C-alpha positions in Angstrom: 159.4 166.7 19.0 163.1 167.1 20.4 162.4 170.6 22.1 159.3 169.0 23.3 161.0 166.1 25.2 163.5 168.6 26.4 161.2 170.8 27.9 159.3 167.7 29.1 162.0 166.5 31.3 162.9 170.4 32.5 159.5 170.6 33.9 159.5 166.9 35.2 162.8 167.8 37.1 161.4 171.3 38.4 158.3 169.5 39.3 160.3 167.4 42.0 160.8 164.4 39.9 164.3 163.9 40.3 165.8 164.1 43.8 168.9 165.7 44.1 168.7 166.1 48.1 168.8 163.0 49.4 170.8 159.8 49.0 170.2 157.5 46.0 167.7 154.8 46.8 169.6 151.2 46.6 167.2 148.4 46.3 169.0 146.0 44.3 169.4 143.9 47.4 165.9 144.1 48.6 164.7 143.1 44.9 167.2 139.9 45.0 165.9 139.3 48.9 161.9 139.4 47.8 162.8 137.2 44.6 163.8 134.4 46.7 160.5 135.0 48.9 158.2 135.6 46.6 157.1 133.2 43.4 155.6 135.4 40.6 154.4 133.9 37.6 156.5 135.8 34.3 154.6 137.0 31.9 156.8 136.6 28.6 155.6 138.1 25.3 157.5 139.1 21.9 157.4 143.1 21.0 154.8 141.8 18.0 152.6 140.7 20.8 152.5 143.5 23.1 151.9 145.8 20.1 148.5 144.1 19.8 148.2 143.9 23.9 148.5 147.6 24.1 147.5 150.8 22.5 150.6 153.3 21.4 150.7 155.1 24.4 150.8 152.5 26.7 153.5 150.6 24.5 155.4 153.6 24.2 155.5 153.4 28.1 155.4 150.1 29.4 158.0 148.7 26.6 160.3 151.6 25.7 160.1 153.1 29.3 158.2 156.3 28.1 156.5 159.0 30.8 153.1 160.5 30.3 153.1 164.6 30.5 152.5 165.9 33.7 149.0 166.3 35.1 147.8 164.5 32.2 146.9 161.0 33.5 143.2 160.0 34.5 144.8 158.2 38.0 146.4 161.3 39.0 143.8 162.8 40.9 141.7 160.0 41.3 140.8 158.5 44.8 138.7 155.9 44.9 138.6 152.2 46.7 140.5 149.4 45.2 143.5 148.5 43.6 145.7 149.8 41.1 147.1 146.6 38.7 149.3 146.9 36.0 148.2 147.9 32.4 150.2 144.9 30.8 149.8 141.8 32.5 146.9 143.1 35.5 148.9 141.9 38.2 147.8 143.8 41.6 150.7 147.1 42.3 149.7 149.4 44.6 146.4 149.3 47.0 144.5 152.8 46.8 145.1 153.5 51.0 148.7 154.1 49.6 147.9 156.8 47.2 148.2 160.3 48.1 148.2 163.8 46.3 152.2 164.6 45.9 151.3 167.4 43.2 154.1 166.1 40.9 151.5 165.5 38.4 151.4 161.9 38.4 149.9 159.2 40.7 152.0 158.7 43.8 151.6 155.9 46.6 153.7 155.7 49.5 154.3 152.2 49.5 153.7 148.9 46.5 151.8 145.7 47.3 154.8 143.3 48.4 157.1 141.4 46.1 155.3 143.2 42.8 157.4 145.6 42.0 161.7 144.9 41.0 163.6 148.1 41.1 166.6 149.3 38.8 169.0 152.0 38.5 168.1 154.7 35.8 170.9 157.0 34.4 168.8 158.4 31.6 168.7 161.9 30.5 172.0 163.1 32.7 169.8 162.1 36.3 170.4 159.4 38.5 166.8 157.9 39.7 165.4 154.6 40.5 163.1 153.0 38.1 160.4 150.9 38.9 159.4 147.9 36.9 156.5 145.2 37.0 158.0 141.9 38.2 155.2 140.1 36.2 155.7 141.6 33.2 159.2 143.9 33.3 156.7 147.0 32.3 158.0 150.5 33.0 156.0 152.0 35.8 157.8 155.1 36.6 160.3 155.5 39.4 160.3 155.8 43.3 162.2 158.8 45.6 162.4 158.9 49.3 160.7 162.4 49.5 157.5 160.8 50.3 155.5 162.7 53.0 154.1 159.6 54.6 156.0 157.5 57.6 157.1 155.3 54.6 159.1 158.3 53.5 158.7 157.1 49.8 157.1 158.1 46.9 156.0 156.3 44.0 155.7 158.2 41.1 154.0 156.4 38.2 152.4 156.6 35.0 148.7 156.3 34.9 148.9 155.1 31.3 150.9 152.1 33.3 147.9 151.3 35.5 144.5 150.3 35.2 141.9 150.3 38.2 139.9 148.0 39.8 137.3 149.3 41.9 136.8 147.7 45.5 133.2 145.8 45.6 131.0 146.6 48.4 
């Protein structure tokens, strides 16, 4: 299992899930400013309650900051109109119009819905990254990088298992 995890993180780095050529993103000030502007109803549950609510893989990602293997998530190449919500608390996080194919193996978005995500420095596995977290339930979603191909320049790299999709009604 340890070999699998090591190989997985080496592949993740090779696929561009660590940005070493650009300046590290600093969202601390932005997160604090958003917290003052946007009221978010916090979802507070015990770990036992989360274990009942989430399946084993969702729990590992959302509560233990895990990662799914690249190119395995159901939303990686999913392009329908609608909203991507947090799998833990159903908070709307991303609009489908912000989704693009980054070829990194995980769903990618160039922006989030205002005030729905918080940011934290992640120094795990010898990397320096910016973690993205659901502001409502503090669920781990993935990471953000400043190498996106759109006008925002951002690439929110998100685990499919941390998301639910709500199709837009016609």
